[in-house]
C-alpha positions, -999 to +999 in steps of 0.1 A: +296-181-142+282-147-136+247-138-146+245-111-172+220-083-164+220-051-183+204-020-168+209+017-177+234+005-203+256-013-178+266-050-181+266-060-145+284-093-153+315-072-163+316-052-130+347-056-109+346-068-073+366-055-043+377-071-010+368-052+022+403-039+025+406-029-011+372-011-008+381+008+023+414+020+008+397+031-024+369+048-005+394+068+016+410+081-016+376+089-031+366+109+000+399+128-003+390+140-038+405+113-060+380+112-089+394+080-104+390+062-070+355+076-067+345+062-101+361+028-094+344+025-060+310+034-074+314+009-103+325-019-079+293-013-058+267-011-086+258-048-080+247-038-045+224-011-060+210-037-085+203-062-058+183-036-039+164-023-070+152-059-077+132-057-044+111-029-060+104-047-093+067-046-100+062-010-088+049+015-113+084+029-120+110+023-146+138-001-135+164+022-150+150+051-130+151+032-098+187+021-105+198+057-111+181+068-079+197+040-061+231+052-074+223+086-058+218+068-025+251+049-030+270+082-036+255+098-005+265+067+015+301+071+002+302+107+012+290+101+048+306+067+056+332+068+083+361+045+074+375+047+110+347+023+122+351-014+117+320-016+097+313-031+062+303-004+037+272-024+025+258-024+061+257+014+060+249+018+023+218-005+020+195+016+042+206+048+024+199+033-010+166+019+001+156+052+016+165+071-016+144+047-037+115+049-013+116+086-012+116+087-050+085+064-052+066+083-025+074+117-040+062+105-074+031+089-060-004+102-068-010+105-031+005+138-020+020+142+014+032+175+028+070+180+028+071+186+066+052+153+072+076+134+049+106+149+065+093+138+099+087+103+086+122+101+070+138+112+103+117+086+122+129+059+097+165+070+102+162+069+140+145+035+138+174+022+117+199+036+142+181+020+172+178-013+155+215-013+144+227-005+180+201-025+199+198-056+176+161-056+181+130-040+164+125-004+175+090+005+188+071+037+180+074+047+216+112+045+215+113+065+182+090+091+195+111+095+227+142+101+205+123+127+185+107+143+215+073+139+199+040+123+209+037+087+197+006+095+176+025+121+156+053+096+147+027+069+138+007+094+117+039+104+098+050+068+091+014+059+080+014+089+057+043+077+036+033+040+036+027+026+001-010+026-008-025-009-011-051-018-038-082-036-028-074-060-056-039-069-043-036-106-036-031-116+001-025-153-005-035-181-029-056-211-019-053-235-047-069-219-077-086-192-056-069-159-050-078-141-018-076-103-022-074-074+003-111-066-003-120-102+007-106-095+042-126-063+048-159-065+066-187-040+067-213-043+094-238-024+072-237-051+045-234-085+062-239-116+041-273-125+057-287-091+049-273-093+014-289-127+008-322-114+023-323-085-001-319-109-030-347-131-017-370-101-013-362-090-049-371-125-062-403-126-042-413-092-055-409-105-091-434-133-083-461-109-071-489-099-095-482-066-113-508-046-093-494-057-059-459-049-071-471-014-081-487-008-047-456-018-028-434+003-050-456+033-046-460+028-008-425+019+002-402+032-025-419+064-033-434+069+001-470+076-010-500+072+013-527+046+007-551+074-004-526+086-030-520+051-042-558+045-045-562+076-066-533+067-089-543+030-095-581+037-095-593+015-067-606+022-032-583+028-002-597-003+014-587-024-016-552-009-015-549-018+022-561-054+016-538-059-014-509-044+004-513-067+034-516-097+012-485-088-008-464-082+024-476-116+037-465-133+005-431-116+008-427-127+044-436-163+035-412-163+006-382-150+025-391-167+058-390-135+079 
């Protein structure tokens, strides 16, 4: 029993299927200008488009829009496919459809990338696909750069520029009831956990100081005033300010064990 999925007003369960031989015969007619064959071949391959669109569910784009963009990729694949090769149409069409959808998502992204950089990246993706298809192994940036006659850094920069942005709140994995997000995997040497905990301890120790000692430390170390300026503001001698300051710092050191 076929699963019924309706997208862009099309009931995918009612779509026809073609054998490889039937598809190739129909495609040859379509490429020769037969409009009826063109429509029949497109209709028979809409399930292929839908299967690819499902990979992109969850993106900030309408599924119908993605489906229609995927159909554009399907038609481009039909136009350029060489029926003389003993190759399944889907093998050639899938990268074309994926590329068209990714191009649509990137062009409509809030992050703007120059047209020349995008074109370079798309060319690199096409070369990578060709290398991996013929070599049956993952293509390296060095190999892609050699084919494009460009420095490796330029190819890497172009591919990075069109990569989908990642939110700091995207989940990396789930550990029981705990969700680990991207931001949990990022460290910052300026704000290590020990320093963060130490700052909390200092704040709590400051709250336990008498009001006058807190005032002295605030004026001296947060506002940068001299002991003479502090003594004039509080109304005590500089010697008293110095004594109270030393006692307050000693209490803080004892409280945070530093």
